[in-house]
Structures are given as structure tokens and as C-alpha cells.
C-alpha positions in Angstrom: 0.0 0.0 0.0 2.9 2.3 0.9 4.5 1.6 -2.4 1.3 2.5 -4.3 1.0 5.7 -2.4 4.6 6.7 -3.2 4.0 5.8 -6.9 0.8 7.9 -6.9 2.6 10.9 -5.3 5.4 10.6 -7.9 2.9 10.6 -10.8 1.1 13.5 -9.2 4.3 15.5 -8.8 5.3 14.8 -12.4 1.8 16.0 -13.6 2.1 19.2 -11.5 5.6 19.9 -12.9 4.3 19.4 -16.5 1.4 21.7 -15.9 3.7 24.4 -14.4 6.0 24.0 -17.4 3.1 24.5 -19.8 1.8 27.5 -17.9 5.3 29.1 -17.9 5.5 28.6 -21.7 2.1 30.0 -22.4 2.2 32.9 -19.9 4.8 35.1 -21.8 2.8 34.7 -25.1 -0.4 35.6 -23.3 1.1 38.7 -21.7 2.6 39.8 -25.0 -0.7 39.3 -26.8 -2.6 41.3 -24.2 0.0 44.1 -24.4 -0.2 44.1 -28.2 -4.0 44.2 -28.1 -3.7 47.2 -25.8 -1.4 49.0 -28.2 -3.8 48.4 -31.1 -6.8 49.7 -29.1 -4.8 52.8 -28.2 -3.8 53.3 -31.8 -7.4 53.1 -33.1 -8.4 55.7 -30.5 -5.5 57.9 -31.4 -6.3 57.6 -35.1 -9.9 58.7 -34.6 -8.7 61.7 -32.5 -6.1 62.7 -35.1 -8.7 62.6 -37.9 -11.0 64.8 -35.8 -8.2 67.1 -34.8 -7.2 67.8 -38.4 -10.8 68.3 -39.5 -11.1 71.0 -36.8 -7.8 72.6 -37.8 -8.8 72.7 -41.4 -12.1 74.4 -40.5 -10.3 77.1 -38.5 -7.1 77.6 -40.4 -6.4 81.2 -41.4 -5.1 82.7 -44.6 -2.0 83.8 -42.6 -1.2 80.2 -41.6 -1.5 79.1 -45.2 0.7 81.9 -46.5 3.3 81.1 -43.9 3.3 77.5 -44.9 3.7 78.4 -48.6 6.5 80.9 -47.8 8.5 78.4 -45.8 11.6 77.5 -47.7 12.8 74.4 -45.9 11.3 71.2 -44.6 12.4 72.2 -41.1 10.4 75.5 -41.3 7.3 73.7 -42.5 7.6 71.0 -39.8 7.9 73.7 -37.1 4.8 75.5 -38.5 2.7 72.3 -38.4 4.1 71.6 -34.9 2.9 75.0 -33.8 -0.6 74.4 -35.2 -1.1 71.0 -33.6 0.8 71.7 -30.4 -2.2 72.8 -28.3 -4.4 70.0 -29.5 -1.9 67.2 -28.5 -0.1 69.0 -25.7 3.2 68.6 -27.4 6.3 69.7 -25.5 8.6 71.9 -27.5 12.0 70.3 -26.7 12.9 67.4 -28.9 13.7 64.0 -27.4 17.2 62.6 -27.5 18.3 59.0 -27.4 15.1 57.6 -28.9 15.7 55.3 -31.8 12.7 53.4 -33.2 13.1 50.2 -35.3 11.0 48.3 -37.8 9.0 45.3 -36.7 11.6 42.9 -38.0 14.3 44.6 -35.9 16.0 46.5 -38.7 17.2 50.1 -38.0 15.4 53.1 -39.5 18.2 54.8 -41.4 18.5 58.5 -42.2 17.2 59.1 -45.7 14.5 56.5 -45.5 10.9 57.7 -45.7 10.1 56.8 -42.2 13.1 58.3 -40.6 12.2 61.3 -38.4 14.8 63.9 -37.3 13.0 65.0 -34.2 10.6 63.5 -31.7 8.4 65.2 -29.1 6.6 64.1 -26.0 2.8 64.6 -26.2 -0.2 63.8 -24.1 -0.2 60.6 -22.0 3.6 60.4 -22.5 3.2 59.4 -26.1 5.9 60.3 -28.6 5.1 62.2 -31.8 7.2 62.7 -34.9 6.5 65.1 -37.8 8.1 65.0 -41.2 7.6 67.3 -44.2 7.4 65.4 -47.5 8.4 67.1 -50.7 5.3 67.1 -52.9 4.9 67.9 -56.6 1.1 67.7 -56.9 -1.7 69.0 -54.8 -2.9 65.5 -54.0 0.5 64.3 -52.9 1.3 63.6 -49.2 2.3 66.9 -47.5 3.5 65.5 -44.1 3.7 62.3 -42.3 3.3 61.8 -38.6 4.3 58.9 -36.3 3.0 58.0 -32.8 4.7 55.8 -30.2 1.8 54.8 -28.0 3.8 54.2 -24.8 6.6 56.7 -25.3 10.2 55.8 -24.6 9.3 52.4 -23.1 10.0 49.4 -25.3 9.5 47.8 -27.8 9.7 51.1 -29.8 9.0 49.3 -33.1 6.7 50.0 -36.0 3.6 47.9 -35.9 4.1 47.1 -32.2 3.7 50.4 -30.4 4.5 52.8 -33.3 2.0 53.8 -36.0 1.6 56.6 -38.4 -0.4 58.6 -40.9 -0.1 60.5 -44.2 -1.4 64.1 -44.1 -2.8 65.7 -47.3 -3.9 69.1 -48.3 -7.2 70.0 -46.6 -6.3 68.0 -43.5 -7.2 64.6 -45.0 -5.6 61.8 -43.0 -4.8 58.2 -44.1 -3.0 55.5 -42.1 0.2 54.1 -43.6 -0.7 51.1 -45.8 -4.1 52.3 -46.8 -3.3 51.9 -50.5 -1.9 48.3 -50.2 -3.6 45.0 -50.9 -4.6 42.6 -48.1 -1.7 40.3 -49.0 0.8 43.2 -48.9 -0.6 44.3 -45.6 -0.3 40.9 -44.0 3.3 40.5 -45.3 4.4 43.9 -44.0 2.5 43.6 -40.7 4.5 40.5 -39.7 7.7 39.7 -37.8 9.5 39.7 -41.2 8.1 43.0 -42.4 8.6 46.6 -41.5 5.4 46.9 -39.5 4.6 50.3 -41.0 1.5 49.1 -42.8 0.1 47.8 -39.5 -1.2 51.4 -39.1 -4.0 50.6 -41.6 -4.1 46.8 -41.2 -5.3 47.1 -37.6 -7.8 49.8 -38.5 -9.6 47.4 -40.8 -9.6 44.6 -38.2 -6.4 42.8 -39.0 -5.0 40.8 -36.1 -1.4 40.7 -34.9 -1.6 37.0 -34.7 -2.9 36.3 -38.2 
């Protein structure tokens, strides 16, 4: 009888250890999924707010603001003008952030000269980080500016498609998330661990999942 009890205890102990092992394996994935779902939720809320913000700005923009934008000779001047316009709406702090280096979803660096490289970043409401970049446009329907938003600021992962998302800004205050002009296959490919993650900005808006 004693031998059977010992054998039962041994089996029970093994089963407990196996269950604990499974839990320890699953837990990090579950935590990461919850965190990513939170980022996506915050991004969709931010996107709605940014769209509304630019609709308000466009309705109240003055001729002087438009003239100043047209007279600006450099990208830096135009970026500063846009920054001044949106600053009160997003509670943006004036001083740029140093030592903040975002990466693509696949871990690759964002190099200077690439479209999604931003020179300066700023703290905004809820400790988010905002970047503004002037885009040289040739036609009236071209992108004028792009903006990026890091949903949890300087905290990691600081990667596109994880906690970083962005939008194109057009004449008249029209806003489109990055990736809006791509096919579903292109969106899925880019919004993956092997892609840049930039297109996740639109992919998540239309209901795409980070675990697809």
C-alpha cells in the first residue's frame, strides 16, 4: 500500500511539474498578446482623434497660416509651422527627445534618408511620442506631411507595428494611415515579424490581427 501511495505521489508530482511548465511557456505569449491588443486599441483611439483634430484645424485655419506654410523655404520650417498648429491639440512639448531610436518590426534600424526616418521626436499627451516630417510634394494631391506616434513613449518595444504607428497628411487636412493603399496580401506580409510593420497602421484599423 505504501509503495502504491509513493508511486501515486510521484505521478502527481510529475503531472504538476508538467502543468507548471506548460503555464510558464504560455504565460509570456499571453502577456505579449494582451500588451499588443492594448497598443492596437490605443492606436485606433488615437487615429480617430487625429482625424477629428485635423478636421477642426482645417475648418479654422487662417489665410496667414496658409501663407506662412507656402512661404516656408525648408522642410524644417514647414515642420515647425505644423508643430505649432497641432501643439495645443496634442499637448506637445517643445523640446525634442534625444536617445530615442525606433526600429522596424523585423528589428531593422530606420536609417536616415528613408521615408520613415524622423529627425526630431516630441513628448505629447499621455507620455506618447510624436514625430513630424515634411514630404516634398509635386502635386496638390500628394502627401504633404507624415506623422508617427509611439503609444507608450520611450518604453520598449519602440517598433513599427508594435507600439509605433503613423499617418499621411494631405492638403485640406485629409488623413490616411500608412498602408491604406496596399492589398490585403501586402498588408499581411508587411505587418508581420519579417516585415517593417509600417502598414500595421492601416491593417489594424480594418480589423487585421497581430496573430494572423
